[in-house]
N, C-alpha and C positions, 0 to 999 in steps of 0.2 A: 479723921487725922489727914495731916498735913503728911508732906514727901518726907520729912526728917523722918517723925516717926515713923512711919510704914517700913523705910529703911533698916529702921534700929531692928527689925524683925528677920533681917538677912543677917547671916553670917560668913564669913569665909574661913575656914582652917585648912592649911595645908596638910592637918593630918585625918580630916575628915570626909571622906567622897572626892577625894582626888584633889581638893581644895576649891572644888567649884562651888557659885553661892546656893548656899542651904538654906530652907525658911529654919530659922533657928530654935532649936531644940529640936528639931526633928534633920532625917535623911532624905528629904526630901529635896529634890533639884528644882532651883528657880526654874532652870529653863525645861523641866517635866514639863511642871505646872503651866507654863507661856504653850509650850507644844500643846497643849491638851486645850487651850483653850482657844487656838487659834485652829485649830480642827474641829471648833463648834461646839465642843464641850462646856457645858456652862457651869458658872460657878454653884447654884446650888447642886449639880451633878458632882461635881468635885469633892465639896462637901460632904455628898453621900461616900463617895468612892475611899475619900481620907477621912472620916470622923473626927479624926483628933487635931483637925486646922481647923480655925477660925474664918472666919471671912476677910477681915484685916491679912492674915496671911498670905491668902491670892491676891488682894490687893499691894499689897510688899511687893511680891512678884511683878506687877506690873509695873508699879513704881520704877524697880531696878531695870527692869526691859526700856523702860522710856527714858530712863537717865543715863543708860548703857548706847543709845541710840543718837543722844545727844552731843556724844563725844567719840562715839565710834561709828563706821561704815559700814556697809554689807556691800562688796559691789553687786549692783543688777545690771542686765543689758539694759541699755536705753532704749526705749521704744523708737522705732521710724513710722513717722508718719508717710502713710499711704499716699 
C-alpha cells in the first residue's frame, strides 16, 4: 500500500479519544501502537492482542509516525563526543 492509502486508515475526530489520531473505526490510538512497537512488541503479537486490527492498520500507524517526524521534531539532547 502507498502512504496515502495507509493514512486513510487513520482518523482524527475531536469528539473521539480527545482528538488523538486513532485507527479508523476503532478507539485505538496511533501512539499506543507506536509505543508497543518501540518497546519491541512484534506486529504478529499486536494482531493477537488486538484481533480486530489488520496488518495494514499497524503499517498505517507507522506511516503516520513517519509523516509526523517529517514535519515535527522532538528535542533530543545532542550526544557529545568524548
